N, C-alpha and C positions, 0 to 999 in steps of 0.2 A: 457318455464317454466310453462305456463298454461296447456299445454298438459300433462306434467308430473304430475301435480297436479290432473287433472281429472282422469288420469290412476290410480293413487294411491287411489283415493276416490270412483271410480265407483263401487267397490264391495260392498260398504256400502250405496251408495246413488244412486238416480235415475240419469241416464245419461242425460236425458232431463233437469233435474233441474240443474245439474252441468254445462251443456253447456250454459244454460240461465244465470247462475250466472257469468260464466267466459267470456261470450260474444263470445264464439267460435261457428262457424257454424259447423253443423254435418259433412259435407264433409271435412272441414278443419281438424277437429279432427281426423277422420279416416285416412286421408292422412298422418298426422304427426305421428299417432300411428303406422302405418305400417313402417315408417322410423325408429321410436324408437326401434321397435321390430326386425328390420333387423340387422343381424350381421354386425359389423363394419369391412369393407374391409381393413382398415388400422390398425386393432388391433395388428397384429404381428409386424408391423413397429413401432407402438407407444411403444410397449413393448421393442423393440430393442433400440429405442431412449432413453427411460427412463433408461435402464440398462447401455447404453454407457455413458450417462450423469453422472450417479452416479460413474461409474468406473473411469471416467476421471476427478474426483474431481470437478464436477459441472462446467465444462468449457462451452464456448459458442458454438453456432450452427456450426461454421466453424470446430472446433475440432471434434464435434460429427459427422458431415458429413464426415470428412476425415476418422474417425475410422469405420464408417458404410461402406464406400467404400472398406476399407481394408478387412472388413468382408464379402464382396461379395454383398452388397446391391447396387442396381442401383436406386438411388434416387437423386433428384435435391436438391441443397443447400437451395433453397427457400422453398421447401416442408418441409425440416427438421426444418427450422426456424418457419414456420407456425404451425407445429405440436407441437413444443416445447412451443410455446405461448399458444396453446390450452391446453396443459398439465401443464401449469404454471411452466415450468422448467426454473428457472431464474439463469443466470450465476452469480457466485460470482465474482465481480469486485475487484481486488486487487489494492489498491491505491499504486502507486509507490512513494517512497521517492525521494526527489531531493535535491541536494546539495544546501544549502543556500549560496548565494553570498552576503557576508557582506561588500564587498568593497564599499566605498563611497568616492567621491571626486577625487582628482588628485593623481597620483603616487608620493609618498613621499620618503624620504630617512631616514626613521625611523631606519631601520636596514638592514644590508647586508644579502645576502643569504649565511649564514655561513654553513648551512647544505650541500648545493650544491649537492643534490641528493645522498648523502652518507647515505643510509637508514639502516645501520648496526651499531651496537655498541658492544664493547668488555666487557662491564660490565653494571650492572643496573644503572639507573639514570645518564647516560651520555648524551643521546639524547631523548628528548620528542617531540612529534608532537601533534598538536591540531587543531580542526576545529569546525565549527558549521553546523549541518545538520538539514534540515527542513522536518518534517513529516506532513501528513494530517491524523488526527484521529477524526472520527465522525464529519466531517466538520469543525474541528478546526485545526489551525496550532500549532504544537509543535516543539520546538527547543531543540536540544540535543547537548551538548558540552562535549566531552570527552578529556582526555589527555592520550596518549599512549606512553609507553616506547618502543623504537625501539630495545632494547636488546632482549626482549622476547615477544613483541607485547602485553604486558599486559596493560589493562586499569587501570591506577593508580587512577584516580578520574573522576567523571562526574557530570553534572548538567542538569536539565530539566526545561524548562519554556515555557510559552505561548508567550513570547516576547524575541527577541534577544538583550536584554539590556546588559549593561556593567556588571551588577552583575552576569549574567548567566556565563560569561567567567571568571570573577574575582574570584567568589566563587569556581569554579572548580580549578583554579590555586592555590588558597590559600590551598585548601585541599591537592593538590598534593605536594606542597612545605612542608607541615607539615609532610610528610612521609620521608623527607630527613634526612640522618644521617650527623653528623659533617664532614665537608670537602667535601661534595657532592654539586656540582654546575652544574646542567645540562644545555645543550643547548636546548632552547625551540623554536621550529620552528612552524610558522603559515603562513597563507596567509596575505594579506594586508587589512583585514577587519578593520572596524573602531574601533572595540573593542580592537584589538591588536595594533593599532596606538595610542590609548588613553594613557594619562599620568598615569592613575591609574594602567593599566597593566604593563607599563614599570617600574613604581615604585616598584611594587611587585617583579619583576624580579631583579631589581637592589639591593633591600634590601636583597634578598636571595643570591646575588652573581652569579645569573644565566645569561647566555648569550642569547640575543634575536636574532632570525634569522627569516627572512621573505622571502617568495617566490615572484615570479613576480605577477603582478596584475591579480586577478581572477583565479589564478592557484590553483589546489588542493594541499594540503599539501604533497601528495604522488607523485607529478610530479615536484615539485620544481619550 
């Protein structure tokens, strides 16, 4: 950094003065100046790494190295990583969503598995499935609760919260039930999460004449 500053200022100031202020020895300055002015032997490789990085949607050094090898470059993976760090090429890390396991306690007999892996319906509002999914957004956990109609895979209602509390699922269910027409009483399938075992969820279903169905412990709603 000092060498670059002296190089930039020496046209307007005495070199001896600049070296004295910067604390650089004359021999040290001329050595580093020669290196600065020397063409970068890895300039072409750095350009290829930058282009490959951008083309591949800012992926990590392993992907960049693989694509460079395909293009005919003979370069070590460690070299690619080192140069990417020098070039400040930072991989965009995509946070994966993971299924939130809402099961708590022992296996109960709240409801049978009435759905029994029959994931088709012949009319709207015959079979609904629901679940809670956990996301990480800006270092915070977000919980998403949708209700899907198996007839056309349409999301009838959904709710989002920073906590997997009862109101997350209950509000979603109330909104879905409000869309029903007279005479419609769907089968509502879920896992054995505590929200779906709670009396408030069961009461909402009972009041609407809906049938509750639950999969085995910790199973996804789409595996039964």
